N, C-alpha and C positions, 0 to 999 in steps of 0.2 A: 174243079170248083171248090175254093175253103167256104164253111159253112160255120161262122161266128157261132160259140156258145152262149145265145143270148135268151135270157129268162121265159121260159114257156113254148121255144123252141123245140121242136119233135122232128127228126132227121128219119126217114126209112127207105131202109136200102136192101137189095138183095148182096149180102156179102161176098156169097162167092161168084158175083158177076160184076159186081164196082169192086176195083182199086181202092183203098183208101187206110189212113192211117187215125191215129188220134195222137196229138199233137201234146205236149207238155203244159200243163195247168197250173197257173200264177197264182191260183185260190180256189176256195174248196167248190167243187161241182161232184154230180152224182151222173151216172150215165146207167143205160139199163142195155141188156139184150136180150133177147129172144128169141128161141129157135122154134121156127114149125117145121116139121116133115109130115110128110104123106108117108103112107106105108111102105112102098118100096126104101123112099128116103132112110127113114128110120131103122129098117131092116141093114141097108148099108150102111150106117155109119155102128150100127152094135158090132158089124163085121168089124170094122176098121177100128174101133177102141181099142184102147190098149187091156191086157187084165186087169181084173180086180188086183186093189192092194193087197199086198201080203201083209199079214198080222202086224208085221213089225213096222211096218209103211202104217197103219191103221192105228198103231199106238202110239207114233209119233206124231200122227195128225190129234190125236186126244189130248195129248200133252200143248200142242199147240193151242188149240181149244180151251184148254184149261189157263192156258198162260195170259192169254187173249181175256178172257173172260175175267180173270183175278185181276188185270191192270184196267179193264174197264170199269169194274167194282170199286176199285179204287177211287177212282175217277168221278164216279158216281154221285159222291155225298159234296153236294154242294154248299152245305154248313159249312162255318170254321170247325176246322180238325179239333177233335179234344183226345183227350188221355183213352175214353172208351173205343174211339174210333182206330187209335192207334193199337190197343190190344186186340180187337178183333182182327185188323190186318195182320196181324203175328199170328194167331190162332188160325185163322185160314190157310196162310201161307205154309204151316207145318202139316197141313195136311193135304196139302197138293204133291202131286207124284214128284219125286226127283231131276226129270227132265224137264219137268215144267218150271221147276223151281230154276233150273240150269237157263233155260230159254227167259225166264225174267230176269234172273242176274245180271245176263248179256244185255240185254236191253237196259237195266238202269247204270251200266256200266261196273258190276261187281266183277272183280277177276274171279269168283271162284264161288260156290255154294254156299260153301262156309263162311267166306265174307258178307255173303248178300246175307243170311240166315244171322250172324254177328249185327249187322247193321241194323236191322229191322228190332233186333231186341235192344240198341241204344235207339231207336227213333222215338223223336218226341212230336206234339202237336205241329212244333211249327219245321220242323223236318218235314213230316207230311204235307205241309202246306207248299215246303219246295219242290219236293217229290211231283204232287200233283202240275204244281205250273210247269216244270220241267217236261212231263209226259205230255200235258197239254200243248207246247212249245213243239214237240215231234210231230205232233197228229195224230198222237195214240186219245182219242177220245170218243165220246158218244155219239 
């Protein structure tokens, strides 16, 4: 059975009993998954779960979250870019972890952290507007 993604439609089923797949979307959509466990199912799930991430993995996760928050913060300003906005972006970037800066540099197409930071130092309100447009086109938005 194909279930079309019609606004307001809710599809509920037991995922462990119903073979299913998520098909590619050609527009914005949202999905929510909820897992309900009884006591025994919860204990089984915990027993099967992989071990907690190592400290190094947790640091990488924090860096990814920091990079994402930075990019969303850049996009959050809806007014015309100003030099003050550019300056605050540069200051915030200087406070980010090296790994978070590396992630953002990769997303923005900078070949290295150094070149990303140099590009930030040269950023103008017009280039900030272009960056926001590019990030929005990539789907990195609120």
